[in-house]
N, C-alpha and C positions, 0 to 999 in steps of 0.2 A: 348285269348284262354280260353276255358272252363276248369273246373277241370278235366273232363274226357279226354279231348284232351291232357292236360299236363301229366296226369297219363299214357296215352297210349304211348306218346313220350318217357317218362322216362323209362317205363317198357321195351319197345321194344329195345331201345338203350342200356339199362343195360343188357338185355338178351344177346345181341351181345358182349358187353364188357366182361361179365363173361365168355362167350365161348372162346373168343380170349385170355383173361387173363389166363384161365386155360391151354390152349394149348401152349402158348408162355412162360409162367413163368414171365410175366411182370406185372401182376395185370390188373385191368380194368381202371386205371386212365387216360390212353391215350385217351380213348373214353368218359369217364364220365365227365371229366372237360370241354372239348369243348361242349359236349351235354348240360350241364347245363348253361354254359356261353353264347353260341351262340344260342342254341335251345330255351331256355325259358328266357334268359337274367337274370340269377341268378348272385348275387354278387360272385366274385372270391373266397372270403374267405369261403362262404357257399359251393361253388363248391368243394373246396379242402377238407373241412371237410366231405362232403358227399362221396367224392372219397375215402378218407381214410377208411371210414366204408365199402365201396364197396370192397376195397382191402382185408380187413379182412374177409369179406364174401366170396370172391373168394378163398382166401387161405384156409379158413375153409371148404368150400364146396368141393374143389378139393383135398386138401391135405389129408383129411381123406381117400378118395378113393385111392389116389396114394400110401399112406403108407400101406393100407390094401392089395393092389395088388402087392406091392413089388417094385415099381418104385423109390420112394424117398429114398435117403440115409440120414437117420435121424442123424447119428453120424456126418457126414460132415456138415449138416445144423446147428446142435447145436454148433459145434466148430466155424463155421464161423460167427454165430450170435454174438459172443463176439466181433469179429472184426468190424462188421458193426455198432454195438451199440456204441463202443468206438469211431469209426470214426464219427458217427453222433454227438456225444458230441463235438468232436474237430471241426466239421463243423459249429456248432452253434457259437462257439467262433471265428473261422476264418472268417466266413461269415459276422460277424459284423464289420470287419476291412478291408475287400476287396470289391471292386466294383462287384456287382452281374453280370454286363455285361461281365466282364472278365471270371468269373466262368462259365457262360452259354456258352460262346464261346468255352472255353477249353473243356467243357463236350461234346458239339456238335461235335467238331473236333475229339475227342477220339472215339466217337461212330461211326462217319463216317468212320474213319480208320478201326475200328473193323468190320464194315459191309463189307468193301472191303476185309479184311483179311479172314473173314468167308466165303465169296463167292468164293475166289480163293485158299484158303489153307485148304485142307481136313486133312492132317496129317495122322499119323499112327492110326489105330483103337485102341480104349482104351483097348480092351481085348487082344491085341498082345503085350502090354507093360509089362516090368518086374516089380516085386514088388518094391515099394519105401520104404526105411527104416523108414522114419518118419510116413508115412501113415500106415505102418505095426505096428509101436509102438502104434499109436492111434486107431488101428483096424478100419480103414476107408474103406478098400476094401469091395466090395459088389457084388451083382448079381441082375439082373433084368429080368423080364419075356419076352420071345420071343415066336415065334410060336411053337417051339419044346422044351418047357421047360424053363430053365434059362441060362443066359449067365453071366459068372463071369468077373469082371474087376478090375484093380488095379488103385487106386488113385495116382496121381503124383503131384510133385511140390507144396507141402502144403504151404511152406513159400510164394511163389509167389501168389498163390490163396488167401491166407490170406491178403497179401498186397493189392491186387486188391479189395477185399471185404472191407478192411478198407477205401480205397479211395472212393468206392461206398457209404459207410456210410457217409463219410466226405462231399461228394457232395450232398447227400440227406439232411443232416443237414444244409448245407450252403445255398442251393437253395430251400429247401422245396419241393423236388420232389421225386418220387420213384426211386429206384436204381436197379430195377429188371433186366434191360438190362445188366449192368455191372456184376451183380451176375451170370447171365447165362453165360456170356463170361468168367468169372473167372472159373466157374465150367467146362465149355466145353473146352475152349482153353488152360487155364493154368493147371488145375487139370486133364484134359483128361477124364472126365466122359462121358459116352455115352450121346448123346444129349437129349434123352427122360428122362434120369436120371437128367440131368442138369436143364431142365425146371421144372420138378416135384419137385426137391429139392429147387429150387428158390421159387416155389409156397409155399412150406412148410415154408420158411424163411420170406417171405414178410409180412405175417400176423402179426408176432411178431414185426417187424420194424414199421409197420403202427399203431399198437395198442398204442405204446408209443406216437406217434404224435397225434393220434385221441383223446387221453385223454386230451391233451393240448387244442385242438380245442373245445372239449366239455366244458372244463372249461371256455373258452372265449365266449361261446354261439354261435359258428359258425356251429352247427349241428342242422338242422331243421328237425323235424320228418316228416313233410309233404313232403319234398323233399326226405328224406332218405328211407321212406317206399317202394315206387315203385322201387327205385334203388336197395334196399336190396333184394327184392323179385326177381327182374330180374337177378341180378348178381349171386345170389345163384342158381337159376335154370340153368342159362347159364354155370356156372362153373361145375355143376354136369353133364350136357350134354357133356362138354368138357372132363371131366374125363372119360366118356364112349367112346368118339371118339378117344382119344389119342392112346390107345393101338393098334388100327387098322390103324392109320395113318402111312404113309411111312416117314421115318426119313428125306429124302431129301425135301419132301413137307413141313414138320414141320420147317426145317431149313430155307427154303425160306420165309416162313411166318414170322419167327423171324427177318430175315435180313430186310424184307420190313418194319416191325414195327420200328426197331431201326434207319433205314434211316429216317423215318418220324419224330421220336423223335429228331434225330440229326439236321435235317433241322429246326425244330421248335426252338431248343436251339440256333443254330447259328443265326437265324433270330432275336431272342430275344436279343442275345448278341450284334449284330450290330446295331439294331434299337431300 
């Protein structure tokens, strides 16, 4: 392939990755890594390094718009970042002593179960729930924009959400993968944030998590500017487009997109764990 063909493939794929990452709260790694490995036959280490930079760009591009528009719950994001960071440190330690296949399989099964639960369990709307004492103490409750102004909501089950986030960080550190899927599930299912708030707050968080890992990959020399440039431009533009689209998207459609993506991740993890 010529340089122009490679640039075109990376740019167009990254544009899609940024768009989906911004809408789902998962980052763009789900598309970026296969795009680099199978599309242009890049080494997996360079693919992961480039993907981490892409995740930072997705988070930065979309999160600034989401915070400005009032979707992201910054206080929740900052609190949970302590859990995912501590979990990532534990994950690195545990991952060096346990077989990766078992961790991949467990992660895939958890995500598959979560997808089924998300599909069939709608639960009580977040704005109908009573205040939670711990959430009130940390001032985590918030509001988000709707068609006719703003809708207030109460954050629930802070310890459970923190535990899930810690596990997400642990798996991220142990497997070297993004944990956006579990972050959104923790925010949506455990802490009962409205789904748009869950995805946007996850977007706010993933950039911080990815930055720590990206520094290590940069130190090891696995971030190639030639690969990174078109990816960076594509995901940034895609994430900004996603930030504009999300306020107008119906929540049910957004949830179905998220479920589809975590099913894909789950199948990939289970396949890796078995084979």
